[in-house]
MARMIVO-388130 format. One record per atom (N, C-alpha, C): residue in one letter; z, y, x. Coordinates in steps of 0.001 Angstrom, whole numbers, plus 500000, padded with zeros to 6 digits. Example, Ala and Ser with C-alpha at 12.3 -4.5 7.8 and 13.67 -1.06 7.14 Angstrom:
! MARMIVO-388130
A507800494310513190A507800495500512300A507800496700513200S507080497750512850S507140498940513670S507870500030512900
! end
This chain:
! MARMIVO-388130
M503027491663481289M502741492244482597M502864491171483686K501930491148484604K501938490173485680K503136490385486597T503789489278486980T504857489370487971T504448488695489279D503413487855489240D502926487204490459D501799488038491062I502172489156491652I501206490104492199I500737489639493574V499426489717493804V498854489470495127V498134490747495563F498484491238496744F497856492437497268F496653492040498129I495492492608497821I494277492302498575I494172493318499704D494535492896500888D494663493829502009D493310494266502564Q493202495582502784Q492012496167503389Q492320496743504779T493573496665505198T493984497255506479T493337496542507651L493425495217507639L492899494437508762L491391494620508891S490692494619507775S489247494831507798S488919496209508359Y489678497234507928Y489488498599508427Y489691498642509945A490729497961510419A491035497961511853A489935497277512654L489413496177512139L488367495436512852L487039496183512829E486675496716511677E485389497399511555E485337498666512395N486484499317512568N486539500536513375N486974500264514814Q487064498966515145Q487367498515516506Q488704499037517027Y489681499139516115Y491028499513516546Y491763498310517131V491411497115516681V492040495899517207V490953494908517591D491279494062518569D490362492985518937D490946491666518457S490301490569518801S490746489266518308S492146488909518782S492557489438519945S493891489109520461S494995489823519698A494688490992519122A495711491762518403A495687491529516900C494558491080516361C494441491006514901C495399489987514289S495712488909515017S496653487917514486S498034488535514279H498436489380515225H499742490040515119H499763491000513930V498705491785513781V498622492724512651V498613491952511332K497863490879511284K497795490044510083K499172489484509733E499896489035510744E501235488487510521E502187489556509984K502094490758510529K502951491859510079K502659492222508626L501387492263508271L501009492599506897L501474491517505929A501333490261506323A501746489156505453A503252489139505243A503998489722506189A505455489767506058A505904490803505033L505020491745504680L505386492799503746L505346492346502293A504351491512501965A504146491122500562A503152489963500506P503026489312499352P501975488296499202P500602488939499351V499811488464500313V498581489158500685V497402488191500757L496249488668500274L494967488020500501L494141489001501324F493633488548502462F492917489449503366F491422489419503083D490869490585502790D489424490743502627D488816491079503980L487871490265504455L487165490565505696L485661490455505461T484907491226506217T483460491055506188T483122489771506929L481946489255506664L481510488028507329L481433488237508840A480938489395509252A480818489682510678A482186489749511352A483158490420510686A484505490536511258A485167489168511351Y485002488375510309Y485621487048510321Y485035486169511427A483743486256511648A483111485469512701A483674485814514075V484076487083514252V484627487538515532V486043487022515757V486855487013514701V488285486743514890V488720485338514484M487834484518513985M488256483233513432M488928482329514463H488608482528515743H489190481681516780H490463482276517390A490884483425516893A492110484030517417A493314483166517059D494296483130517947D495502482343517702D496181482797516419G496517481843515566G497245482149514341G496389482647513197M495067482680513355M494189483184512295M493814482054511337G494764481603510550G494473480596509543G493556481155508480T492824480283507791T491844480729506808T492368480715505378E493565480168505168E494029479957503798E494223481249503018N494520482361503678N494708483622502959N493677484681503372I492487484214503762I491389485114504111I490223484870503159R489634485948502675R488443485869501845R487335486674502526V486137486104502530V485026486724503245V484029487329502257G483606488538502522G482610489199501699G481199488798502110V480381488399501147V479005487988501436V478039488636500456R476776488724500864R475720489134499955R475338487933499079P474674488144497960P474277487020497109P473073486294497691A473304485656498831A472235484945499529A472770483613500018A472006482560499847A472453481213500197A472816481101501677D472060481773502554D472351481651503979D473709482239504339E474115483323503666E475433483895503945E476549483013503381V476336482460502205V477315481524501644V477484480339502580D476367479821503077D476396478671503977D477102479016505285R476843480212505802R477478480621507059R478987480738506889A479430481326505777A480870481435505515A481501480049505432Y480817479140504790Y481329477771504654Y481449477098506022L480435477232506848L480440476605508166L481512477213509081L481873478457508805L482942479098509581L484333478682509089G484356477889508031G485633477365507544G486247478121506400C485522479116505871C486086479910504775C485719479292503432R486725479179502562R486494478585501246R486666479590500114Q486925480834500461Q487042481905499468Q486066483012499831I485196483379498899I484244484435499183I484272485484498074K483877486686498444K483692487779497483K482222488152497549M481508487898496473M480068488098496470M479723489462495880G479085490308496684G478718491637496235G477361491651495555L477333492110494318L476095492202493552L475900493623493049S474648493961492799S474377495220492117S474433494968490614Y474577496034489853Y474620495903488395Y473303495301487885Q472199495685488521Q470889495182488118Q470785493680488358E471360493209489479E471318491777489788E472105490965488767V473212491544488276V473982490854487253V473168490723485968K472416491768485640K471640491757484398K470428490817484474T469750490813485630T468495490061485725T468655488685486360L469733488468487099L470001487198487775L468776486670488537P468422487345489624P467302486858490441P467566485444490953A466499484767491343A466623483380491817A467564483267493023A467546484286493895A468397484248495085A469875484263494713V470222485020493685V471609485082493236V472038483735492663K471176483167491829K471488481862491247K471659480807492336E470786480837493336E470860479856494424E472176479998495192A472571481247495466A473820481494496195A475026481006495396L475023481267494095L476134480834493254L476177479309493128R475005478684493012R474963477222492925R475480476582494212L475088477146495339L475535476600496626L477044476731496777A477590477891496413A479039478094496491A479773477097495601E479208476847494424E479831475887493512E479759474472494090A478620474120494665A478465472794495257A479405472597496437R479670473675497160R480574473603498324R482035473783497918Q482292473908496634Q483652474084496105Q484340475315496694M483584476388496759M484114477660497247M484434478553496051T485608479151496058T485948480072494971T485233481400495197V484799482008494094V483990483223494177V484625484349493363A484703485527493981A485039486755493261A483756487565493156L483390487959491948L482204488784491744L482561490248491934H481831490925492799H482112492333493083H480854493159492837I480850493888491727I479742494788491435I480080496136492047A479511496418493196A479900497588493983A479633498889493243G480603499804493359G480434501151492824G480342501239491324C480959500294490626C480848500320489168C482198499995488536C482653500845487642C483919500567486952C483803500781485442R482596501120484975R482365501280483535R481218500353483145Y481411499609482067Y480473498551481742Y479990498664480296S478676498494480115S478112498478478771S478404497123478132A478197497033476843A478419495770476135A477505494683476686S476261495026476971S475330494027477504S475737493590478907G476238494556479692G476700494216481032G477887493264481003L478825493531480117L479991492653479974L479569491262479530Y478571491210478647Y478081489914478177Y477502489111479336Q476726489769480198Q476123489081481340Q477179488590482316I478203489421482553I479273489024483465I480018487812482903A480361487888481625A481072486781480982A480225485511481001R478913485658480820R478021484496480837R478010483834482218L477973484663483262L478007484133484627L479278483318484869V480394483870484432V481691483215484652V481735481867483934R481129481814482763R481159480558481997R480215479515482594I479123479972483211I478162479040483806I478702478449485104Y479305479322485940Y479789478879487251Y481319478833487227N481838477623487171N483282477449487004N484093477890488210N483428478059489351N484160478459490568N484319479972490685I483775480742489722I484035482188489714I485434482401489155T486349482762490022T487751482865489624T488196484284489302S487420485280489755S487837486656489465S486653487603489503F486878488759488901F485876489812488809F486510491112489285V485835491780490208V486375493000490823V485947494237490050V486921495006489596V486654496326489007V486743497341490140D485645497955490451D485536498824491626D485542500297491213D486664500965491448D486764502401491169D486933503181492464R486201502762493492R486327503467494767R485620504816494772Q484968505156493670Q484433506512493507Q485478507441492888G486601506881492468G487675507688491892G487335508267490538E486671507503489681E486276508009488368E487404507974487338L488364507077487522L489376506831486497L490685507550486787D491462507778485729D492839508239485892D493741507110485379P495045507178485609P495914506051485243P495821505599483790M495698506532482856M495626506138481449M494314505415481147V493207505935481695V491905505297481482V491871503946482196T492461503886483370T492528502619484112T493219501548483274Y494338501917482684Y495094500959481870Y494250500455480697R493627501376479976R492837500974478802R491617500148479202T490941500583480279T489736499879480727T490051498442481131L491112498276481895L491433496939482390L491984496032481299R492731496606480384R493203495810479236R492012495260478449S491018496102478245S489819495691477512S489040494628478279L488879494841479587L488132493883480401L488797492512480427K490109492498480476K490820491219480502K490530490404479244R490296491101478134R489987490387476886R488546489870476878E487655490573477592E486231490247477537E485793489250478608I486425489283479775I485994488467480909I486880487226481028P486308486026480946P487104484790480965P487487484321482364C487987485238483178C488496484875484514C489463485975484936G490017485861486118G490912486890486607G490175488197486876V490921489299486873V490345490621487145V491092491239488313E490356491864489221E490943492560490362E490647494044490251Y491482494849490923Y491280496302490863Y491189496878492276Y490106497636492521Y489912498350493781Y489871499842493465G490815500605493986G490868502038493717G490619502878494955N490711504183494770N490471505135495849N491365506350495634N491749506985496732N492675508110496625N491982509468496683S490708509524496337S489962510783496434S490563511886495568K491232511509494472K491857512504493595K493384512432493640G493918511723494629G495369511600494754G496004510725493703L495202509858493085L495709509030491978L495755507543492315A495566507198493580A495426505786493940A496630504952493535A497827505392493900A499026504615493577A499237504540492067G499034505670491378G499200505689489925G498216504770489224N496962504767489683N495964503874489106N496301502412489376A496760502125490588A497115500741490937A498272500247490073L499261501104489839L500398500708489005L499970500536487547S499031501366487097S498500501194485741S497749499878485624A497041499502486690A496334498224486699A497320497066486576I498411497142487333I499433496093487253I500040496055485860R500292497233485323R500888497320483984R499964496737482913S498659496799483157S497700496252482196S497613494734482274G498264494154483300G498237492704483443G497411492192484597I496892493123485424I496090492712486574I497014492255487698G496718491112488279G497593490562489308G497084490697490721H495833491172490906H495256491315492239H494838492775492443I495473493434493399I495274494867493626I494892495099495082A493771495789495326A493363496121496690A494220497272497214V494782497088498410V495660498091499011V495425498130500520A495987499134501158A495976499212502617A497273499873503070C497820499399504140C499055499975504679C498839501455504974G499724502298504460G499609503726504686G498454504381503962G497713503619503153G496571504167502433G495347504382503300V495241503663504441V494075503850505309V492804503457504561G491730504140504886G490464503868504231G490379504398502818G491400505150502380G491390505716501037G491884504791499953Y492362503607500326Y492873502664499327Y494305503026498915P494785502508497787P496194502709497436P497088502191498564A498155502921498861A499057502525499941A499884501317499519L499844500272500314L500576499042500016L502035499317499725E502678500115500583E504115500344500439E504438501108499156E503561502032498764E503797502805497542E503628501944496292V502601501108496283V502364500251495119V503459499194495004L503852498631496119L504928497627496106L506223498214495566M506608499377496075M507867499982495637M507768500500494207G506596501004493830G506407501445492453G506519500295491474A505911499162491833A505992497982490970A507429497475490876R508145497589491988R509539497086492009R510494498011491260Y510376499309491468Y511385500223490933Y510953500985489683L509651501135489451L509197501795488226L508835500781487146L508105499746487542L507715498718486581L508738497593486470K509758497628487348K510875496677487301K510428495226487483L509434495013488333L508990493647488612L509852493045489722P510129491767489654P511017491127490639P510315490847491965L509877491899492635L509195491754493915L510187491942495054T509971491234496126T510838491335497303T510383492481498192V511338493299498603V511040494416499504V511641494101500872P510823493983501914P511362493692503247P512223494831503761E513370494494504352E514318495521504796E513763496391505922N512809495874506663N512246496644507787N510881497230507449M510656497520506167M509331497975505735M508857499193506514A509683500191506679A509259501426507345A508818501156508775A509617500393509507A509274500098510904A508032499221510991C507904498279510081C506754497370510077C505465498145509792C505509499034508809C504334499852508477C503973500769509637A504988501340510282A504721502236511409A504029501486512543E504455500245512782E503835499449513846E502383499108513498I502154498727512247I500792498405511812I499883499621511943L500362500770511477L499546501984511508L499272502450512935K500192502161513836K499965502502515242K498765501743515787Y498583500516515312Y497440499714515749Y496118500309515281V496130501040514174V494879501633513673V494790503117514020G495544503519515006G495432504878515522G496034505949514652Q497008505595513817Q497628506576512947Q499141506568513126R499734507726512918R501190507807512942R501690508118511538V502911507734511278V503496507969509960V504052509393509917H503536510213509008H504070511569508855H505522511472508380T506334512407508820T507772512344508511T508070512415507023T507140512992506239T507373513089504796T506517512101503995K505932511106504678K505116510105503974K505990509352502974P505567509288501697P506379508562500712P506704507144501158I507921506725500880I508437505377501132I508809505136502590I507946505510503547I508171505115504940I508335506281505907G508242507532505434G508412508686506318G509848508837506792A510027509200508047A511363509255508654A512286510258507972N511733511295507338N512573512349506752N512626512324505225I512182511229504598I512185511245503128I513602511155502560F514566510763503375F515963510743502935F516766511844503623A516070512905504031A516749514040504654A517124515051503571H518367515518503600H518867516455502597H519481517673503289E519129518859502795E519672520101503354E520401520904502294S519818521060501126S520398521882500077S521824521450499758G522693522428499595G524096522116499306G524269521278498052I523525521612496998I523626520860495744I523168519427495947H522058519254496672H521530517904496916H522516517072497716V523029517641498776V523953516901499639V525201516502498871D525730517418498095D526928517115497307D526614516002496296G525416516087495677G525023515070494706G524843513710495348V524191513670496514V523979512408497233V525308511803497635N526243512655498036N527565512177498452N528317511545497284K528150512116496092K528888511617494932K528156510495494199K526838510635494040K526060509639493306K524613509687493796S524322508905494826S523039509017495531S521827508721494650D521987507865493626D520817507511492820D520334508654491928L521063509768491888L520577510951491184L519410511589491931Y519374511409493248Y518366512054494081Y517482511058494819E517890509815494905E517136508809495638E516838507619494728P515556507288494512P515209506178493619P515622504816494164F515831504754495471F516338503541496112F517077503982497372T517915503132497898T518710503512499062T517856503494500326P518214504285501323P517453504275502584P517407502884503213E518505502138503084E518582500807503682E517549499851503105T517089500117501886T516111499245501240T514851499092502077V514422500170502725V513206500115503538V513504500281505025G514784500266505383G515161500336506787G515171501725507383L515449502736506570L515524504114507063L516947504644506942P517328505609507764P518656506221507636P518616507436506721R519737507738506095R519873509006505374R520207510087506400K519578511238506262K519808512324507210K520352513549506488I521398514118507041I521920515389506556I521443516470507517I520652517400506987I520105518474507816I520908519750507574I521338520353508646I522087521604508551I521113522763508751G520949523554507675G520014524672507736G520501525830506881K519589526733506569K519988527946505852K520392527653504401H520013526499503857H520361526162502479H521583525247502388S522154524908503534S523277523967503539S524524524568502921G525394523676502453G526669524098501889G527825523388502583K529006523594502062K530214523026502659K530138521497502715A529619520880501657A529544519414501621A528664518874502739A527589519605503057A526690519157504122A527397519170505473I528162520231505727I528908520314506986I529920519173507074E530641518945506000E531659517883505999E531032516511506211M529912516236505523M529252514935505680M528665514771507077K528099515848507604K527490515771508937K528550515537510007L529670516225509890L530739516034510869L531326514622510769K531433514121509559K531911512747509384K530932511759510012E529646512019509820E528592511178510405E528679511182511928M529073512336512501M529166512474513953M530549512113514487S531433511633513589S532804511229513950S533600512389514532I533400513585513978I534133514777514410I535161515132513340V536407515258513735V537490515588512804V537968517018513083I537947517841512044I538419519224512192I539276519589510980Q539937520709511079Q540732521208509967Q539806521717508854P540058521371507592P539204521819506476P539019523332506433A540037524060506862A539959525516506796A538890526087507725V538470525315508717V537486525797509691V536045525614509182V535866524752508185V534524524414507703V533731525649507249P534312526574506458P533532527754506022P533009528583507189L533827528711508261L533398529481509423L532210528806510114I532290527475510260I531191526735510886I529930526855510033L530092526766508716L528947526879507807L528273528236507955E529070529296508004E528521530649508127E527720530797509415K528287530297510527K527593530401511816K526322529532511840A526412528342511220A525261527430511202A524103528027510402R524423528632509272R523376529267508464R522708530403509238A523522531228509883A522976532348510655A522083531850511785L522519530773512455L521729530211513556L520393529664513044A520428528941511911A519203528364511339A518221529446510935I518731530544510352I517866531658509946I517265532335511176G518102532507512197G517642533185513411G516573532405514154Q516737531088514250Q515759530290515007Q514652529702514128K514770529963512812K513783529483511835K513584527971511938A514685527280512101A514657525818512224A516058525281511960P516181524034511540P517504523452511303P518353523440512574V519647523352512382V520594523288513497V520656521855514008S520492521694515328S520534520352515910S521981519865516004D522163518580516241D523506518016516388D524237518662517559Q523501518896518657Q524130519508519833Q524600520935519518Q523770521675518773Q524149523039518395Q525361523036517469L525400522075516553L526541521998515650L527821521669516406Q527720520762517376Q528898520427518194Q529413521679518910K528491522512519419K528885523722520110K529596524694519150L529067524786517891L529695525653516901L531106525178516554V531265523875516481V532590523296516188V533571523650517312C533110523504518550C533982523820519704C534380525301519690E533409526163519363E533692527599519328E534681527927518221A534524527270517066A535411527549515938A536816527028516178A536900525961516942A538222525362517202A538982526063518320S538274526854519134S538931527500520282S539587528826519884
! end
């Protein structure tokens, strides 16, 4: 299994194409994304031409998407980009028109690395695989081949088998592009990593339908046990990035939602207090979030005790059942959890 994972970011491209950020802001967003994990940024040729002069927009971790045309390869080169992703149709791979050959020859002459991207295709015939492998052997600068499942055709088990097979057939690196149309994006991405794929297309928060960067990173770290670094401020960093693209983080969003470490049930709270890893796959501090104890109709004695300790309130143990009874009644009556201010008032009433 690959341990040197590189995430192919689609967030910045999404932000630029939808005009959420301009050249003055894109450097900041790019810097924030690069701080989360090892990242290669995919940009369209048009987007790159707009932002290439922005402060801090180095080209070393940017790859530009081009059509199989010599003029586009040449334009990317003149703009300073040495990594390109060439989009081809399945028919072009089979027939190799003169324009495709010319574009590939020019990229090779300019010493530009090429990723072959057959758009909208994730299942390959034997003849198709032969043609792809032949291309890779002819042009030594083709360093990777993109498996595109943005139609959401695969499930995690099929993804694993398909990519394992492709790695044996294609004499270069393999990349995986998924989609969340069936809610399987993170699972498919993790299956791709498990199959040995080291380059995975992702987007912060799953924007654009891609696998969510934070979910794939944490899944690879805690489910696949890969030695990946998790930034301590991941939740805040993702929230800032998503704000730039006009989105807010839902409170229950996996990994980065503000309430994913909120506990109300008496059994859960007692369990978290005694052995938190029974209920939490990683600690809140890992991603920079706090654990929250919510006082509601399902709360128990342990929740009241932990909440009061959190609020630095000391009371007699004998008073706890009375406070719990009143808190439950209040939560049921208002159909919402009890706020800290309301709990303080209940404590004062019980103590008087």
